[in-house]
C-alpha positions as a printed NumPy array, in Angstrom:
array([[ -2.865, -16.387,   9.225],
       [ -6.115, -15.877,   9.218],
       [ -7.913, -12.386,   9.911],
       [-11.968, -11.09 ,  10.264],
       [-13.349,  -9.772,   7.13 ],
       [-13.047,  -5.941,   6.864],
       [-15.463,  -3.898,   8.46 ],
       [-13.827,  -0.723,   7.937],
       [-11.879,  -0.9  ,  10.926],
       [ -8.038,  -2.908,  10.88 ],
       [ -8.432,  -6.068,  12.655],
       [ -6.245,  -5.276,  16.384],
       [ -4.424,  -8.362,  16.347],
       [ -3.682,  -7.974,  12.514],
       [ -0.232,  -7.226,  12.892],
       [  0.25 ,  -8.522,  16.711],
       [  4.669,  -9.259,  16.008],
       [  3.69 , -11.51 ,  20.025],
       [  1.36 , -13.891,  17.912],
       [  2.549, -13.453,  14.293],
       [  4.022, -16.59 ,  13.344],
       [  6.889, -15.769,  11.173],
       [ 10.761, -15.918,  11.264],
       [ 12.299, -12.949,  12.523],
       [ 14.379, -10.838,  10.63 ],
       [ 17.775, -11.921,  11.644],
       [ 19.957, -10.219,   8.583],
       [ 20.847,  -8.233,  11.286],
       [ 23.097, -10.244,  13.312],
       [ 26.922, -10.109,  11.676],
       [ 26.471,  -6.971,  14.192],
       [ 26.948,  -8.881,  16.664],
       [ 30.542, -10.038,  15.094],
       [ 31.336,  -6.522,  13.876],
       [ 30.088,  -4.295,  16.573],
       [ 29.452,  -1.497,  14.072],
       [ 26.643,  -0.391,  12.167],
       [ 28.594,   1.035,   9.084],
       [ 30.492,  -1.988,   8.81 ],
       [ 27.31 ,  -4.945,   8.854],
       [ 25.911,  -2.201,   6.472],
       [ 29.041,  -2.709,   4.188],
       [ 28.911,  -6.55 ,   4.747],
       [ 25.123,  -7.347,   3.601],
       [ 25.293,  -4.566,   0.744],
       [ 22.192,  -2.365,   2.587],
       [ 22.347,   1.12 ,   4.371],
       [ 23.01 ,   1.775,   7.906],
       [ 19.519,   2.979,   8.543],
       [ 18.48 ,  -0.301,   7.494],
       [ 20.525,  -1.936,   9.929],
       [ 19.51 ,  -0.513,  12.927],
       [ 15.905,  -0.62 ,  11.237],
       [ 16.459,  -4.453,  10.99 ],
       [ 17.934,  -4.358,  14.764],
       [ 14.627,  -2.203,  16.484],
       [ 12.598,  -4.791,  14.589],
       [ 14.14 ,  -8.177,  15.938],
       [ 14.157,  -6.724,  19.239],
       [ 10.672,  -5.493,  18.588],
       [  9.274,  -9.134,  17.6  ],
       [ 11.264, -10.837,  20.171],
       [ 10.513,  -8.67 ,  23.347],
       [ 13.709,  -7.756,  24.6  ],
       [ 16.75 ,  -5.85 ,  23.875],
       [ 19.622,  -7.836,  21.755],
       [ 22.024,  -5.523,  21.545],
       [ 23.875,  -2.891,  23.948],
       [ 23.671,   0.781,  22.876],
       [ 26.692,   2.027,  22.983],
       [ 29.137,  -0.368,  21.892],
       [ 26.663,  -2.797,  20.157],
       [ 27.856,  -6.025,  22.522],
       [ 25.547,  -8.383,  23.12 ],
       [ 23.172,  -8.646,  25.953],
       [ 22.35 , -11.886,  27.949],
       [ 19.34 , -12.723,  26.013],
       [ 21.318, -11.457,  23.031],
       [ 23.573, -14.197,  23.596],
       [ 21.318, -16.807,  23.889],
       [ 19.068, -15.862,  20.911],
       [ 22.563, -15.884,  19.107],
       [ 23.292, -19.556,  19.976],
       [ 19.727, -20.693,  19.395],
       [ 19.691, -19.136,  15.859],
       [ 22.886, -20.193,  14.932],
       [ 22.142, -24.252,  16.303],
       [ 19.522, -23.853,  14.069],
       [ 20.837, -22.681,  10.555],
       [ 23.675, -25.677,  11.716],
       [ 20.413, -28.127,  11.426],
       [ 19.629, -26.811,   8.068],
       [ 22.999, -26.969,   6.729],
       [ 23.177, -30.662,   7.877],
       [ 19.777, -32.008,   6.317],
       [ 19.991, -34.071,   3.093],
       [ 19.217, -32.353,   0.133],
       [ 18.017, -29.381,   1.415],
       [ 20.952, -26.813,   0.436],
       [ 20.66 , -23.641,   2.408],
       [ 18.323, -20.577,   0.641],
       [ 20.243, -17.696,  -0.326],
       [ 18.046, -15.255,   1.879],
       [ 16.609, -13.417,  -0.436],
       [ 12.364, -13.458,  -0.448],
       [ 10.524, -12.872,  -3.349],
       [  7.103, -10.87 ,  -3.049],
       [  4.396, -11.035,  -6.184],
       [  1.839,  -8.237,  -5.843],
       [ -1.057,  -7.534,  -7.955],
       [ -2.222,  -3.762,  -7.634],
       [ -4.621,  -1.126,  -9.622],
       [ -2.819,   0.958, -11.831],
       [ -3.143,   4.658, -10.88 ],
       [ -2.896,   3.34 ,  -6.854],
       [  0.323,   2.169,  -8.265],
       [  1.483,   4.955,  -9.904],
       [  0.239,   8.029,  -7.448],
       [  0.477,   5.904,  -3.963],
       [  2.897,   3.407,  -4.34 ],
       [  5.749,   3.635,  -6.276],
       [  6.308,   7.088,  -4.683],
       [  6.891,   5.505,  -1.457],
       [  7.809,   2.027,  -2.352],
       [ 11.859,   3.328,  -1.911],
       [ 11.124,   3.   ,   1.519],
       [ 10.297,  -0.629,   1.971],
       [ 12.847,  -1.461,  -0.504],
       [ 15.55 ,   0.263,   1.891],
       [ 13.951,  -1.512,   4.914],
       [ 13.917,  -4.744,   3.474],
       [ 16.469,  -5.151,   1.091],
       [ 16.588,  -8.572,   0.363],
       [ 12.937,  -8.775,  -0.453],
       [ 12.469,  -8.415,  -4.475],
       [  8.961,  -7.189,  -5.616],
       [  7.345,  -7.894,  -8.427],
       [  4.302,  -5.529,  -9.637],
       [  1.839,  -6.582, -11.915],
       [ -1.606,  -4.735, -13.237],
       [ -5.111,  -5.488, -11.086],
       [ -8.167,  -4.138, -13.016],
       [-10.423,  -2.165, -10.643],
       [-13.875,  -3.184,  -9.532],
       [-13.453,  -6.071, -12.412],
       [-11.317,  -8.28 ,  -9.803],
       [ -9.277,  -9.034, -12.408],
       [ -5.495,  -9.988, -10.456],
       [ -2.378, -12.171, -11.912],
       [ -3.346, -15.777, -11.057],
       [  0.322, -16.26 ,  -8.619],
       [  0.348, -12.757,  -7.127],
       [  1.002, -13.437,  -3.324],
       [ -0.804, -10.341,  -1.878],
       [ -3.322,  -8.143,  -4.195],
       [ -4.508,  -4.351,  -4.17 ],
       [ -8.482,  -4.319,  -5.115],
       [-10.791,  -1.573,  -5.217],
       [-14.289,  -1.921,  -4.505],
       [-16.618,  -2.407,  -1.741],
       [-15.018,  -5.184,   0.288],
       [-17.298,  -7.808,  -0.018],
       [-14.92 , -10.71 ,  -0.988],
       [-15.69 , -14.528,  -0.299],
       [-12.961, -15.581,  -1.874],
       [-10.008, -13.85 ,  -0.236],
       [ -9.282, -12.513,   3.384],
       [ -9.035,  -8.905,   2.995],
       [ -7.835,  -5.434,   4.587],
       [ -9.153,  -1.69 ,   4.313],
       [ -5.875,   0.213,   3.734],
       [ -6.866,   3.847,   2.041],
       [-10.46 ,   5.342,   1.744],
       [-10.681,   8.758,   0.245],
       [-13.341,  11.514,  -0.399],
       [-13.983,  13.053,  -3.96 ],
       [-15.311,  16.448,  -5.085],
       [-15.213,  17.114,  -8.918],
       [-12.641,  19.145, -10.694],
       [-11.701,  20.642, -13.982],
       [ -8.416,  22.219, -15.854],
       [ -7.784,  26.137, -16.045],
       [ -8.533,  26.023, -19.973],
       [-11.715,  24.347, -18.748],
       [-12.649,  26.906, -16.961],
       [-11.742,  30.03 , -18.734],
       [-13.497,  28.329, -21.446],
       [-17.044,  27.468, -19.684],
       [-16.445,  29.486, -16.618],
       [-17.142,  30.822, -14.073],
       [-18.415,  28.165, -12.198],
       [-19.464,  29.441,  -8.948],
       [-22.423,  27.193,  -7.922],
       [-23.4  ,  23.092,  -8.386],
       [-25.981,  24.22 , -10.614],
       [-24.154,  25.424, -13.127],
       [-22.967,  21.928, -13.979],
       [-26.073,  21.498, -15.625],
       [-24.984,  22.521, -19.213],
       [-21.058,  21.258, -18.482],
       [-19.988,  17.779, -20.242],
       [-19.499,  15.164, -17.492],
       [-17.132,  12.977, -17.242],
       [-17.911,   9.346, -15.843],
       [-16.574,   6.445, -14.481],
       [-17.493,   3.176, -12.683],
       [-15.853,   3.833, -10.342],
       [-17.188,   6.541,  -9.115],
       [-20.917,   7.758,  -9.291],
       [-21.799,  11.408,  -9.434],
       [-25.211,  11.037,  -7.688],
       [-24.302,  10.966,  -4.014],
       [-22.192,  14.322,  -4.807],
       [-25.073,  15.456,  -6.488],
       [-27.34 ,  14.811,  -3.235],
       [-24.789,  16.272,  -1.063],
       [-24.392,  19.355,  -3.175],
       [-29.043,  19.626,  -2.395],
       [-29.038,  18.703,  -6.312],
       [-31.95 ,  15.942,  -7.707],
       [-30.226,  14.776, -10.622],
       [-29.796,  11.57 , -11.94 ],
       [-26.844,   9.765, -12.997],
       [-25.312,  11.183, -16.257],
       [-25.995,   8.646, -18.597],
       [-24.218,   9.996, -21.846],
       [-20.376,  11.648, -21.968],
       [-17.011,  10.222, -22.188],
       [-16.078,   7.336, -19.906],
       [-13.184,   5.934, -17.763],
       [-12.375,   2.41 , -16.245],
       [ -9.122,   4.139, -14.797],
       [ -8.675,   6.897, -12.337],
       [ -5.467,   7.945, -14.086],
       [ -7.281,   8.08 , -17.299],
       [ -9.763,   9.89 , -15.906],
       [ -7.91 ,  12.571, -14.366],
       [ -5.966,  12.563, -17.76 ],
       [ -9.354,  13.54 , -19.821],
       [-10.233,  16.246, -17.316],
       [ -6.768,  17.749, -17.221],
       [ -6.895,  17.564, -21.203],
       [-10.139,  19.827, -21.447],
       [-12.895,  17.348, -22.068],
       [-14.869,  18.198, -18.992],
       [-15.756,  18.155, -15.23 ],
       [-14.568,  14.747, -13.462],
       [-15.44 ,  13.158, -10.17 ],
       [-11.956,  12.096,  -8.784],
       [-10.527,  11.226,  -5.713],
       [ -8.455,  13.515,  -3.483],
       [ -5.426,  11.513,  -2.822],
       [ -5.703,   9.339,  -6.321],
       [ -5.844,  12.909,  -7.99 ],
       [ -3.343,  14.401,  -5.583],
       [ -0.351,  14.353,  -8.468],
       [ -2.619,  16.635, -10.714],
       [ -4.163,  18.739,  -8.432],
       [ -0.46 ,  19.683,  -7.007],
       [  0.981,  20.577, -10.217],
       [ -2.653,  22.362, -10.882],
       [ -3.381,  20.681, -14.093],
       [ -6.469,  19.823, -12.107],
       [ -8.284,  22.229,  -9.52 ],
       [-11.285,  21.976,  -7.514],
       [-14.473,  23.739,  -8.237],
       [-16.115,  23.192,  -5.067],
       [-15.463,  23.333,  -1.387],
       [-17.405,  20.039,  -0.889],
       [-15.743,  16.45 ,  -0.604],
       [-18.268,  13.212,  -0.248],
       [-16.87 ,   9.883,   0.944],
       [-16.197,   7.461,  -1.439],
       [-18.361,   4.018,  -1.219],
       [-15.309,   2.436,  -2.276],
       [-12.219,   1.824,  -0.834],
       [ -8.425,   0.326,  -1.518],
       [ -8.166,  -3.327,   0.317],
       [ -5.151,  -5.289,   0.446],
       [ -6.528,  -9.252,  -0.227],
       [ -4.74 , -12.578,   0.309],
       [ -5.857, -16.154,   0.742],
       [ -5.494, -18.17 ,   3.421],
       [ -1.967, -18.491,   4.812],
       [  0.11 , -16.179,   2.821],
       [  0.21 , -14.472,   5.675],
       [  2.66 , -17.063,   7.489],
       [  5.222, -15.941,   4.957],
       [  7.17 , -13.188,   6.92 ],
       [  7.851, -10.876,   3.958],
       [  4.118, -10.977,   2.805],
       [  3.367,  -9.62 ,   6.699],
       [  6.321,  -7.386,   6.222],
       [  4.704,  -5.897,   3.281],
       [  1.262,  -5.79 ,   4.811],
       [  2.231,  -3.945,   8.053],
       [  4.427,  -1.092,   5.751],
       [  1.736,  -0.603,   3.647],
       [ -1.098,  -0.245,   6.086],
       [  0.707,   2.445,   7.729],
       [  2.242,   4.035,   4.992],
       [ -1.211,   4.595,   3.165],
       [ -3.833,   4.391,   5.64 ]])
């Protein structure tokens, strides 16, 4: 499937289930035989909530109600659909030299390190519970340098979004502000106004420039050319938490350090980052239902 290049807004038809060319999630159909969400969950080795989720998803994709809400009996549309599914599966079983697949899908994702640790992994159990038949493989991608695994199905990149080689969708944008450790503040404080940063060690990163924040604070300062530099946000936060200096840190990615108190904000002034996280894929990838499912889930979860 093809979508327009990102312009900061999600394409309105990107996740339109009525037009998406994908295989509907039929794994919940044993419910038609067992008439019990609990028994269906036991047979499929998933949770009852996962079964209910798949039923709702299937009905949404098809645009009709398949099961009765009291006894889980099939509606007329449900009976017709089940018959079509059985005929289709029967045709696949009879096709020579093409054994029926196990039903599991495999999805390889290349993702930037700190985004994976701080925003993806803490939420990933929600996806695996909703889609237990998808096996995920996560691989590391390097921010801005566009170093990704060649065989990845989906890639999370961080940058300005001008990717001519892939289709892409903006999934997360952020703001940033100067932060430091409490021990650093005790040693170098008080820091009460932006001008107080002039004599302090400023940590640097190619992922975030100081100058836009300087300008927002009314400081006509050049970008720092000296000081320790880090090309990973997690390393930048760890260095600031260790008392090495003041760092320009994005609030979403820096949330674990800010929440546990190892880093604190210096000023009530946030500046929008010119960069964002983008989900990228090669043309045709979204024809696979598992890729569509992950993209939809990720956009809703971290957007």
